[in-house]
Each structure stands twice: as structure tokens, then as C-alpha cells.
A tleap script that builds the chain and sets N, CA, C and O, in Angstrom:
source leaprc.protein.ff14SB
mol = sequence {
  NMET GLN ASN ILE THR ASP VAL GLU PHE THR
  LEU LEU LYS VAL ILE TRP GLU LYS GLY GLU
  CYS THR ALA ARG ASP ILE HIE GLU GLY THR
  GLN LYS ASP LYS LYS ARG GLU TYR THR THR
  ILE ASN THR ILE LEU GLY THR MET VAL THR
  LYS GLY PHE ILE LYS ARG ARG ARG PHE GLY
  PRO ILE TRP LEU TYR SER SER ASN VAL SER
  LYS SER LYS VAL LEU PRO GLN ILE PHE LYS
  LYS VAL SER ASP THR ILE ASP ASN SER ILE
  ALA PRO PHE LEU ILE TYR LEU SER ASN ASN
  ARG GLU PHE LYS LYS ASP GLU ILE GLU ILE
  LEU LYS ASP ILE CYS ASP ASN ILE LYS ASP
  LYS CGLN
}
set mol.1.N position { 71.719 34.466 276.442 }
set mol.1.CA position { 72.609 34.100 275.346 }
set mol.1.C position { 73.853 33.434 275.932 }
set mol.1.O position { 74.394 33.872 276.947 }
set mol.2.N position { 74.285 32.386 275.280 }
set mol.2.CA position { 75.500 31.692 275.707 }
set mol.2.C position { 76.718 32.564 275.448 }
set mol.2.O position { 76.683 33.478 274.624 }
set mol.3.N position { 77.797 32.266 276.166 }
set mol.3.CA position { 79.040 32.998 275.959 }
set mol.3.C position { 79.631 32.653 274.598 }
set mol.3.O position { 79.576 31.512 274.140 }
set mol.4.N position { 80.191 33.667 273.979 }
set mol.4.CA position { 80.825 33.481 272.673 }
set mol.4.C position { 82.338 33.501 272.863 }
set mol.4.O position { 82.873 34.352 273.574 }
set mol.5.N position { 83.018 32.558 272.221 }
set mol.5.CA position { 84.483 32.520 272.307 }
set mol.5.C position { 85.074 33.514 271.306 }
set mol.5.O position { 84.385 34.025 270.423 }
set mol.6.N position { 86.354 33.767 271.471 }
set mol.6.CA position { 87.031 34.696 270.557 }
set mol.6.C position { 86.985 34.200 269.116 }
set mol.6.O position { 86.743 34.981 268.195 }
set mol.7.N position { 87.217 32.899 268.922 }
set mol.7.CA position { 87.211 32.366 267.552 }
set mol.7.C position { 85.790 32.387 266.977 }
set mol.7.O position { 85.620 32.638 265.785 }
set mol.8.N position { 84.782 32.131 267.790 }
set mol.8.CA position { 83.400 32.210 267.305 }
set mol.8.C position { 83.074 33.641 266.888 }
set mol.8.O position { 82.405 33.865 265.880 }
set mol.9.N position { 83.551 34.605 267.669 }
set mol.9.CA position { 83.320 36.007 267.322 }
set mol.9.C position { 83.998 36.351 266.000 }
set mol.9.O position { 83.439 37.085 265.185 }
set mol.10.N position { 85.193 35.827 265.790 }
set mol.10.CA position { 85.909 36.054 264.532 }
set mol.10.C position { 85.096 35.524 263.350 }
set mol.10.O position { 84.966 36.200 262.329 }
set mol.11.N position { 84.550 34.317 263.490 }
set mol.11.CA position { 83.740 33.739 262.411 }
set mol.11.C position { 82.464 34.549 262.205 }
set mol.11.O position { 82.040 34.773 261.071 }
set mol.12.N position { 81.862 34.981 263.292 }
set mol.12.CA position { 80.627 35.762 263.196 }
set mol.12.C position { 80.870 37.080 262.479 }
set mol.12.O position { 80.018 37.532 261.713 }
set mol.13.N position { 82.019 37.704 262.716 }
set mol.13.CA position { 82.344 38.951 262.008 }
set mol.13.C position { 82.412 38.723 260.500 }
set mol.13.O position { 81.963 39.566 259.724 }
set mol.14.N position { 82.967 37.597 260.086 }
set mol.14.CA position { 83.028 37.278 258.653 }
set mol.14.C position { 81.614 37.113 258.106 }
set mol.14.O position { 81.297 37.617 257.028 }
set mol.15.N position { 80.771 36.413 258.846 }
set mol.15.CA position { 79.383 36.201 258.400 }
set mol.15.C position { 78.629 37.514 258.335 }
set mol.15.O position { 77.873 37.739 257.390 }
set mol.16.N position { 78.814 38.394 259.322 }
set mol.16.CA position { 78.161 39.708 259.280 }
set mol.16.C position { 78.621 40.488 258.048 }
set mol.16.O position { 77.821 41.160 257.398 }
set mol.17.N position { 79.897 40.394 257.735 }
set mol.17.CA position { 80.459 41.134 256.594 }
set mol.17.C position { 79.959 40.579 255.265 }
set mol.17.O position { 79.597 41.344 254.371 }
set mol.18.N position { 79.938 39.254 255.129 }
set mol.18.CA position { 79.611 38.627 253.849 }
set mol.18.C position { 78.117 38.351 253.676 }
set mol.18.O position { 77.643 38.221 252.547 }
set mol.19.N position { 77.378 38.262 254.771 }
set mol.19.CA position { 75.996 37.805 254.675 }
set mol.19.C position { 75.997 36.287 254.567 }
set mol.19.O position { 76.945 35.633 255.002 }
set mol.20.N position { 74.956 35.732 253.999 }
set mol.20.CA position { 74.874 34.279 253.878 }
set mol.20.C position { 76.059 33.766 253.056 }
set mol.20.O position { 76.328 34.263 251.963 }
set mol.21.N position { 76.764 32.765 253.597 }
set mol.21.CA position { 77.968 32.297 252.915 }
set mol.21.C position { 78.281 30.848 253.289 }
set mol.21.O position { 77.694 30.283 254.212 }
set mol.22.N position { 79.208 30.272 252.557 }
set mol.22.CA position { 79.605 28.881 252.764 }
set mol.22.C position { 80.720 28.799 253.816 }
set mol.22.O position { 81.330 29.802 254.186 }
set mol.23.N position { 80.960 27.576 254.278 }
set mol.23.CA position { 82.069 27.352 255.208 }
set mol.23.C position { 83.388 27.740 254.556 }
set mol.23.O position { 84.279 28.269 255.222 }
set mol.24.N position { 83.519 27.484 253.267 }
set mol.24.CA position { 84.750 27.851 252.550 }
set mol.24.C position { 84.931 29.371 252.562 }
set mol.24.O position { 86.040 29.858 252.780 }
set mol.25.N position { 83.851 30.124 252.329 }
set mol.25.CA position { 83.933 31.592 252.384 }
set mol.25.C position { 84.402 32.055 253.767 }
set mol.25.O position { 85.250 32.938 253.888 }
set mol.26.N position { 83.836 31.446 254.792 }
set mol.26.CA position { 84.180 31.818 256.167 }
set mol.26.C position { 85.633 31.452 256.449 }
set mol.26.O position { 86.367 32.237 257.050 }
set mol.27.N position { 86.043 30.277 256.024 }
set mol.27.CA position { 87.431 29.849 256.200 }
set mol.27.C position { 88.381 30.843 255.540 }
set mol.27.O position { 89.354 31.277 256.157 }
set mol.28.N position { 88.105 31.199 254.304 }
set mol.28.CA position { 88.955 32.156 253.599 }
set mol.28.C position { 88.959 33.516 254.287 }
set mol.28.O position { 89.990 34.187 254.334 }
set mol.29.N position { 87.806 33.925 254.822 }
set mol.29.CA position { 87.698 35.218 255.492 }
set mol.29.C position { 88.438 35.306 256.806 }
set mol.29.O position { 88.672 36.402 257.315 }
set mol.30.N position { 88.813 34.158 257.368 }
set mol.30.CA position { 89.524 34.172 258.650 }
set mol.30.C position { 91.029 33.970 258.497 }
set mol.30.O position { 91.760 34.093 259.480 }
set mol.31.N position { 91.500 33.671 257.326 }
set mol.31.CA position { 92.916 33.325 257.137 }
set mol.31.C position { 93.868 34.486 257.407 }
set mol.31.O position { 95.023 34.262 257.768 }
set mol.32.N position { 93.401 35.721 257.239 }
set mol.32.CA position { 94.284 36.852 257.522 }
set mol.32.C position { 94.463 37.034 259.031 }
set mol.32.O position { 95.478 37.566 259.481 }
set mol.33.N position { 93.469 36.587 259.811 }
set mol.33.CA position { 93.507 36.694 261.265 }
set mol.33.C position { 94.449 35.652 261.856 }
set mol.33.O position { 95.407 35.991 262.552 }
set mol.34.N position { 94.171 34.393 261.573 }
set mol.34.CA position { 94.979 33.287 262.074 }
set mol.34.C position { 94.707 32.085 261.189 }
set mol.34.O position { 93.557 31.797 260.859 }
set mol.35.N position { 95.747 31.397 260.813 }
set mol.35.CA position { 95.593 30.221 259.951 }
set mol.35.C position { 94.930 29.092 260.743 }
set mol.35.O position { 95.447 28.648 261.768 }
set mol.36.N position { 93.789 28.641 260.254 }
set mol.36.CA position { 93.085 27.509 260.850 }
set mol.36.C position { 92.705 26.548 259.736 }
set mol.36.O position { 92.447 26.958 258.605 }
set mol.37.N position { 92.673 25.288 260.066 }
set mol.37.CA position { 92.278 24.274 259.095 }
set mol.37.C position { 90.797 24.413 258.764 }
set mol.37.O position { 89.998 24.825 259.605 }
set mol.38.N position { 90.447 24.068 257.550 }
set mol.38.CA position { 89.059 24.098 257.102 }
set mol.38.C position { 88.180 23.223 257.991 }
set mol.38.O position { 87.061 23.607 258.330 }
set mol.39.N position { 88.682 22.050 258.369 }
set mol.39.CA position { 87.885 21.143 259.212 }
set mol.39.C position { 87.633 21.748 260.591 }
set mol.39.O position { 86.580 21.527 261.190 }
set mol.40.N position { 88.591 22.503 261.084 }
set mol.40.CA position { 88.411 23.188 262.377 }
set mol.40.C position { 87.297 24.219 262.278 }
set mol.40.O position { 86.451 24.317 263.167 }
set mol.41.N position { 87.302 24.989 261.194 }
set mol.41.CA position { 86.253 25.989 260.981 }
set mol.41.C position { 84.887 25.305 260.907 }
set mol.41.O position { 83.916 25.788 261.490 }
set mol.42.N position { 84.811 24.191 260.198 }
set mol.42.CA position { 83.549 23.453 260.090 }
set mol.42.C position { 83.049 22.988 261.453 }
set mol.42.O position { 81.857 23.078 261.746 }
set mol.43.N position { 83.952 22.499 262.273 }
set mol.43.CA position { 83.585 22.045 263.619 }
set mol.43.C position { 83.051 23.206 264.457 }
set mol.43.O position { 82.041 23.069 265.148 }
set mol.44.N position { 83.730 24.341 264.390 }
set mol.44.CA position { 83.309 25.527 265.151 }
set mol.44.C position { 81.957 26.022 264.645 }
set mol.44.O position { 81.107 26.419 265.443 }
set mol.45.N position { 81.750 26.002 263.337 }
set mol.45.CA position { 80.459 26.410 262.779 }
set mol.45.C position { 79.335 25.531 263.326 }
set mol.45.O position { 78.262 26.035 263.657 }
set mol.46.N position { 79.572 24.230 263.422 }
set mol.46.CA position { 78.572 23.326 263.987 }
set mol.46.C position { 78.232 23.677 265.422 }
set mol.46.O position { 77.067 23.651 265.818 }
set mol.47.N position { 79.255 24.005 266.198 }
set mol.47.CA position { 79.046 24.430 267.589 }
set mol.47.C position { 78.243 25.725 267.641 }
set mol.47.O position { 77.365 25.886 268.489 }
set mol.48.N position { 78.547 26.642 266.733 }
set mol.48.CA position { 77.840 27.928 266.712 }
set mol.48.C position { 76.373 27.752 266.343 }
set mol.48.O position { 75.518 28.482 266.844 }
set mol.49.N position { 76.072 26.793 265.471 }
set mol.49.CA position { 74.681 26.487 265.133 }
set mol.49.C position { 73.977 25.969 266.390 }
set mol.49.O position { 72.870 26.401 266.711 }
set mol.50.N position { 74.621 25.048 267.090 }
set mol.50.CA position { 74.047 24.483 268.318 }
set mol.50.C position { 73.809 25.564 269.366 }
set mol.50.O position { 72.791 25.544 270.058 }
set mol.51.N position { 74.734 26.501 269.486 }
set mol.51.CA position { 74.601 27.587 270.456 }
set mol.51.C position { 73.557 28.624 270.032 }
set mol.51.O position { 73.106 29.429 270.847 }
set mol.52.N position { 73.182 28.598 268.764 }
set mol.52.CA position { 72.185 29.547 268.278 }
set mol.52.C position { 72.745 30.850 267.740 }
set mol.52.O position { 71.978 31.766 267.441 }
set mol.53.N position { 74.063 30.961 267.606 }
set mol.53.CA position { 74.669 32.184 267.072 }
set mol.53.C position { 74.449 32.324 265.572 }
set mol.53.O position { 74.301 33.431 265.055 }
set mol.54.N position { 74.428 31.190 264.880 }
set mol.54.CA position { 74.225 31.198 263.431 }
set mol.54.C position { 73.200 30.127 263.069 }
set mol.54.O position { 72.875 29.250 263.870 }
set mol.55.N position { 72.710 30.224 261.852 }
set mol.55.CA position { 71.817 29.186 261.316 }
set mol.55.C position { 72.387 28.739 259.984 }
set mol.55.O position { 73.199 29.431 259.370 }
set mol.56.N position { 71.948 27.577 259.555 }
set mol.56.CA position { 72.426 27.083 258.265 }
set mol.56.C position { 71.268 26.453 257.516 }
set mol.56.O position { 70.296 25.973 258.100 }
set mol.57.N position { 71.415 26.476 256.181 }
set mol.57.CA position { 70.426 25.829 255.326 }
set mol.57.C position { 71.158 25.161 254.178 }
set mol.57.O position { 72.220 25.604 253.742 }
set mol.58.N position { 70.562 24.095 253.711 }
set mol.58.CA position { 71.139 23.348 252.584 }
set mol.58.C position { 70.873 24.082 251.285 }
set mol.58.O position { 69.785 24.610 251.058 }
set mol.59.N position { 71.881 24.105 250.446 }
set mol.59.CA position { 71.749 24.610 249.084 }
set mol.59.C position { 72.462 23.591 248.204 }
set mol.59.O position { 73.665 23.693 247.967 }
set mol.60.N position { 71.720 22.628 247.732 }
set mol.60.CA position { 72.335 21.519 247.004 }
set mol.60.C position { 73.216 20.734 247.952 }
set mol.60.O position { 72.764 20.323 249.021 }
set mol.61.N position { 74.468 20.520 247.576 }
set mol.61.CA position { 75.352 19.721 248.422 }
set mol.61.C position { 76.062 20.517 249.530 }
set mol.61.O position { 76.807 19.939 250.322 }
set mol.62.N position { 75.837 21.826 249.590 }
set mol.62.CA position { 76.575 22.639 250.567 }
set mol.62.C position { 75.643 23.256 251.598 }
set mol.62.O position { 74.432 23.347 251.396 }
set mol.63.N position { 76.236 23.676 252.706 }
set mol.63.CA position { 75.516 24.425 253.732 }
set mol.63.C position { 75.810 25.901 253.548 }
set mol.63.O position { 76.946 26.292 253.281 }
set mol.64.N position { 74.782 26.711 253.692 }
set mol.64.CA position { 74.938 28.166 253.722 }
set mol.64.C position { 74.685 28.636 255.148 }
set mol.64.O position { 73.697 28.252 255.774 }
set mol.65.N position { 75.581 29.464 255.649 }
set mol.65.CA position { 75.507 29.945 257.026 }
set mol.65.C position { 75.129 31.421 257.040 }
set mol.65.O position { 75.551 32.194 256.180 }
set mol.66.N position { 74.331 31.793 258.027 }
set mol.66.CA position { 73.986 33.204 258.221 }
set mol.66.C position { 73.866 33.479 259.713 }
set mol.66.O position { 73.696 32.565 260.520 }
set mol.67.N position { 73.957 34.736 260.055 }
set mol.67.CA position { 73.908 35.131 261.464 }
set mol.67.C position { 72.503 34.952 262.024 }
set mol.67.O position { 71.502 35.170 261.341 }
set mol.68.N position { 72.463 34.555 263.265 }
set mol.68.CA position { 71.198 34.415 263.980 }
set mol.68.C position { 71.135 35.413 265.136 }
set mol.68.O position { 70.153 35.456 265.876 }
set mol.69.N position { 72.207 36.223 265.285 }
set mol.69.CA position { 72.273 37.229 266.350 }
set mol.69.C position { 72.809 38.530 265.765 }
set mol.69.O position { 73.568 38.522 264.796 }
set mol.70.N position { 72.411 39.627 266.355 }
set mol.70.CA position { 72.880 40.938 265.900 }
set mol.70.C position { 74.142 41.339 266.662 }
set mol.70.O position { 74.444 40.800 267.727 }
set mol.71.N position { 74.859 42.286 266.097 }
set mol.71.CA position { 76.042 42.817 266.771 }
set mol.71.C position { 75.670 43.379 268.134 }
set mol.71.O position { 76.419 43.225 269.099 }
set mol.72.N position { 74.515 44.032 268.215 }
set mol.72.CA position { 74.113 44.660 269.474 }
set mol.72.C position { 73.870 43.635 270.585 }
set mol.72.O position { 73.916 43.986 271.764 }
set mol.73.N position { 73.614 42.389 270.231 }
set mol.73.CA position { 73.444 41.324 271.228 }
set mol.73.C position { 74.785 40.738 271.657 }
set mol.73.O position { 74.936 40.304 272.799 }
set mol.74.N position { 75.753 40.722 270.753 }
set mol.74.CA position { 77.038 40.073 271.018 }
set mol.74.C position { 78.062 41.036 271.615 }
set mol.74.O position { 78.834 40.645 272.491 }
set mol.75.N position { 78.080 42.280 271.158 }
set mol.75.CA position { 79.118 43.214 271.581 }
set mol.75.C position { 79.188 43.432 273.087 }
set mol.75.O position { 80.294 43.558 273.613 }
set mol.76.N position { 78.063 43.483 273.819 }
set mol.76.CA position { 78.198 43.636 275.279 }
set mol.76.C position { 79.043 42.538 275.927 }
set mol.76.O position { 79.779 42.807 276.876 }
set mol.77.N position { 78.945 41.313 275.429 }
set mol.77.CA position { 79.795 40.230 275.943 }
set mol.77.C position { 81.272 40.509 275.673 }
set mol.77.O position { 82.127 40.308 276.536 }
set mol.78.N position { 81.548 40.972 274.465 }
set mol.78.CA position { 82.932 41.271 274.092 }
set mol.78.C position { 83.465 42.416 274.958 }
set mol.78.O position { 84.593 42.361 275.447 }
set mol.79.N position { 82.645 43.446 275.141 }
set mol.79.CA position { 83.069 44.591 275.950 }
set mol.79.C position { 83.310 44.172 277.399 }
set mol.79.O position { 84.237 44.667 278.039 }
set mol.80.N position { 82.489 43.269 277.916 }
set mol.80.CA position { 82.679 42.785 279.286 }
set mol.80.C position { 83.999 42.044 279.397 }
set mol.80.O position { 84.723 42.216 280.378 }
set mol.81.N position { 84.327 41.212 278.397 }
set mol.81.CA position { 85.611 40.497 278.413 }
set mol.81.C position { 86.771 41.486 278.443 }
set mol.81.O position { 87.722 41.313 279.206 }
set mol.82.N position { 86.690 42.519 277.611 }
set mol.82.CA position { 87.752 43.527 277.578 }
set mol.82.C position { 87.839 44.235 278.925 }
set mol.82.O position { 88.931 44.418 279.464 }
set mol.83.N position { 86.707 44.626 279.461 }
set mol.83.CA position { 86.669 45.325 280.739 }
set mol.83.C position { 87.266 44.471 281.855 }
set mol.83.O position { 88.049 44.967 282.665 }
set mol.84.N position { 86.899 43.193 281.900 }
set mol.84.CA position { 87.451 42.285 282.907 }
set mol.84.C position { 88.953 42.113 282.717 }
set mol.84.O position { 89.704 42.052 283.691 }
set mol.85.N position { 89.388 42.035 281.467 }
set mol.85.CA position { 90.806 41.834 281.164 }
set mol.85.C position { 91.657 43.003 281.627 }
set mol.85.O position { 92.780 42.814 282.096 }
set mol.86.N position { 91.128 44.208 281.497 }
set mol.86.CA position { 91.904 45.393 281.885 }
set mol.86.C position { 91.564 45.856 283.300 }
set mol.86.O position { 91.866 46.985 283.685 }
set mol.87.N position { 90.928 44.966 284.073 }
set mol.87.CA position { 90.560 45.263 285.465 }
set mol.87.C position { 89.771 46.561 285.588 }
set mol.87.O position { 89.982 47.341 286.517 }
set mol.88.N position { 88.874 46.782 284.659 }
set mol.88.CA position { 87.996 47.956 284.656 }
set mol.88.C position { 88.759 49.276 284.651 }
set mol.88.O position { 88.194 50.313 284.998 }
set mol.89.N position { 90.036 49.254 284.264 }
set mol.89.CA position { 90.836 50.462 284.181 }
set mol.89.C position { 90.704 51.028 282.768 }
set mol.89.O position { 91.470 50.675 281.871 }
set mol.90.N position { 89.738 51.895 282.587 }
set mol.90.CA position { 89.350 52.351 281.256 }
set mol.90.C position { 90.309 53.393 280.674 }
set mol.90.O position { 90.460 53.475 279.455 }
set mol.91.N position { 90.950 54.182 281.522 }
set mol.91.CA position { 91.803 55.270 281.013 }
set mol.91.C position { 92.926 54.759 280.103 }
set mol.91.O position { 93.093 55.299 279.010 }
set mol.92.N position { 93.707 53.740 280.502 }
set mol.92.CA position { 94.754 53.266 279.587 }
set mol.92.C position { 94.186 52.736 278.270 }
set mol.92.O position { 94.803 52.877 277.214 }
set mol.93.N position { 93.018 52.132 278.347 }
set mol.93.CA position { 92.383 51.619 277.126 }
set mol.93.C position { 92.009 52.766 276.198 }
set mol.93.O position { 92.251 52.692 274.993 }
set mol.94.N position { 91.426 53.818 276.743 }
set mol.94.CA position { 91.047 54.976 275.924 }
set mol.94.C position { 92.282 55.677 275.359 }
set mol.94.O position { 92.271 56.144 274.220 }
set mol.95.N position { 93.333 55.747 276.150 }
set mol.95.CA position { 94.589 56.338 275.659 }
set mol.95.C position { 95.127 55.512 274.499 }
set mol.95.O position { 95.562 56.059 273.485 }
set mol.96.N position { 95.095 54.192 274.654 }
set mol.96.CA position { 95.539 53.311 273.568 }
set mol.96.C position { 94.726 53.579 272.298 }
set mol.96.O position { 95.286 53.738 271.214 }
set mol.97.N position { 93.400 53.626 272.448 }
set mol.97.CA position { 92.547 53.869 271.278 }
set mol.97.C position { 92.851 55.210 270.632 }
set mol.97.O position { 92.935 55.314 269.408 }
set mol.98.N position { 93.015 56.229 271.454 }
set mol.98.CA position { 93.257 57.567 270.895 }
set mol.98.C position { 94.589 57.638 270.154 }
set mol.98.O position { 94.741 58.431 269.225 }
set mol.99.N position { 95.546 56.822 270.555 }
set mol.99.CA position { 96.858 56.819 269.897 }
set mol.99.C position { 96.941 55.874 268.700 }
set mol.99.O position { 97.872 55.971 267.900 }
set mol.100.N position { 95.975 54.961 268.570 }
set mol.100.CA position { 96.115 53.913 267.568 }
set mol.100.C position { 94.966 53.805 266.574 }
set mol.100.O position { 94.945 52.882 265.759 }
set mol.101.N position { 94.037 54.703 266.625 }
set mol.101.CA position { 92.977 54.680 265.625 }
set mol.101.C position { 92.429 56.081 265.440 }
set mol.101.O position { 92.551 56.940 266.313 }
set mol.102.N position { 91.827 56.288 264.291 }
set mol.102.CA position { 91.192 57.574 264.016 }
set mol.102.C position { 89.719 57.467 264.353 }
set mol.102.O position { 89.074 56.465 264.044 }
set mol.103.N position { 89.192 58.495 264.985 }
set mol.103.CA position { 87.784 58.532 265.350 }
set mol.103.C position { 86.999 59.353 264.340 }
set mol.103.O position { 87.471 60.380 263.853 }
set mol.104.N position { 85.803 58.891 264.036 }
set mol.104.CA position { 84.899 59.657 263.182 }
set mol.104.C position { 84.309 60.786 264.021 }
set mol.104.O position { 84.290 60.717 265.250 }
set mol.105.N position { 83.832 61.818 263.345 }
set mol.105.CA position { 83.270 62.968 264.054 }
set mol.105.C position { 82.120 62.563 264.966 }
set mol.105.O position { 82.020 63.047 266.094 }
set mol.106.N position { 81.247 61.670 264.481 }
set mol.106.CA position { 80.109 61.270 265.313 }
set mol.106.C position { 80.563 60.464 266.532 }
set mol.106.O position { 79.923 60.523 267.582 }
set mol.107.N position { 81.656 59.715 266.406 }
set mol.107.CA position { 82.195 58.989 267.552 }
set mol.107.C position { 82.754 59.948 268.594 }
set mol.107.O position { 82.599 59.732 269.796 }
set mol.108.N position { 83.402 61.003 268.128 }
set mol.108.CA position { 83.945 62.009 269.044 }
set mol.108.C position { 82.810 62.683 269.806 }
set mol.108.O position { 82.914 62.908 271.012 }
set mol.109.N position { 81.741 62.999 269.111 }
set mol.109.CA position { 80.587 63.615 269.774 }
set mol.109.C position { 79.973 62.679 270.815 }
set mol.109.O position { 79.576 63.116 271.895 }
set mol.110.N position { 79.901 61.410 270.487 }
set mol.110.CA position { 79.371 60.424 271.441 }
set mol.110.C position { 80.270 60.356 272.676 }
set mol.110.O position { 79.778 60.316 273.803 }
set mol.111.N position { 81.592 60.343 272.462 }
set mol.111.CA position { 82.523 60.318 273.588 }
set mol.111.C position { 82.384 61.571 274.459 }
set mol.111.O position { 82.437 61.487 275.686 }
set mol.112.N position { 82.208 62.711 273.829 }
set mol.112.CA position { 82.003 63.954 274.583 }
set mol.112.C position { 80.734 63.860 275.419 }
set mol.112.O position { 80.730 64.244 276.589 }
set mol.113.N position { 79.656 63.350 274.823 }
set mol.113.CA position { 78.393 63.200 275.553 }
set mol.113.C position { 78.546 62.254 276.735 }
set mol.113.O position { 78.016 62.512 277.816 }
set mol.114.N position { 79.261 61.174 276.531 }
set mol.114.CA position { 79.492 60.206 277.617 }
set mol.114.C position { 80.257 60.882 278.751 }
set mol.114.O position { 79.907 60.722 279.921 }
set mol.115.N position { 81.305 61.640 278.406 }
set mol.115.CA position { 82.085 62.333 279.435 }
set mol.115.C position { 81.225 63.350 280.182 }
set mol.115.O position { 81.329 63.474 281.402 }
set mol.116.N position { 80.391 64.065 279.465 }
set mol.116.CA position { 79.486 65.020 280.097 }
set mol.116.C position { 78.522 64.322 281.053 }
set mol.116.O position { 78.271 64.809 282.155 }
set mol.117.N position { 77.993 63.197 280.633 }
set mol.117.CA position { 77.075 62.443 281.492 }
set mol.117.C position { 77.772 61.931 282.755 }
set mol.117.O position { 77.191 61.932 283.840 }
set mol.118.N position { 79.019 61.495 282.599 }
set mol.118.CA position { 79.788 61.034 283.764 }
set mol.118.C position { 80.020 62.188 284.723 }
set mol.118.O position { 79.869 62.028 285.934 }
set mol.119.N position { 80.388 63.356 284.192 }
set mol.119.CA position { 80.603 64.534 285.037 }
set mol.119.C position { 79.324 64.903 285.777 }
set mol.119.O position { 79.368 65.243 286.959 }
set mol.120.N position { 78.191 64.839 285.094 }
set mol.120.CA position { 76.907 65.202 285.710 }
set mol.120.C position { 76.523 64.261 286.849 }
set mol.120.O position { 75.838 64.666 287.788 }
set mol.121.N position { 76.958 63.027 286.766 }
set mol.121.CA position { 76.611 62.036 287.798 }
set mol.121.C position { 77.469 62.190 289.058 }
set mol.121.O position { 77.110 61.679 290.119 }
set mol.122.N position { 78.597 62.891 288.943 }
set mol.122.CA position { 79.506 63.009 290.098 }
set mol.122.C position { 79.187 64.180 290.971 }
set mol.122.O position { 79.863 64.404 291.974 }
savepdb mol mol.pdb
quit
């Protein structure tokens, strides 16, 4: 799979949330993140089609876009970028998360299992 840029990931999140949608829907869905021109979004969508991240089909005069990749295929790339950015120093990242978001019970259990597995390997 080709590398996904931050802006492509932002557009893909909108498509995952909305399902099949128009460029206008995607443009509107990204405006809270960062203001981008509609033509810029259209250009990026074309690149994403070429890269294989999304597909499009004609519906009358408009294009409808949908995801061509699952979150499970894309997220490892995103996690690698984060890991590289923080120089693989996971503790400050986990501290940040624990102070800035609420965890669901099942997420806490998963984190406990991960910690147990790490302890067992040492």
C-alpha cells in the first residue's frame, strides 16, 4: 500500500464516517479540521483514486466516492508516523492520552493485557 498523507487520511475519515458521498460532502466534512478550497479537495480525491485508497462512480453529473481500504489497513501507517515522530518514546504519549481522553472499559482491559504481555516477555 502506498503511503497516505495526513490530508488524505483526513478525507478518508470523512468517507468512512459518511459512506459513499460526494466531493461536496467530503469538503464540508473537513471544514472543521482545516479550511481548504473545494478545488483542492477535488484534486486530492483524484490522487487518492489513483493511489487506490478510494474509488468513485458516476451518478448523473456527479462523482460518488467510497473507501477502497479498511481502517485496519491504514492505521498501522498512521501509528508508525506517530511512533517515528515521538522517537519511539511511548511513555509520554500514553501519559498524554491518559490525561486528555477517557478510555472505555474494553480499551482499559486491552491496555492491561498488553502490559501483561510485555511483562511476560521480559
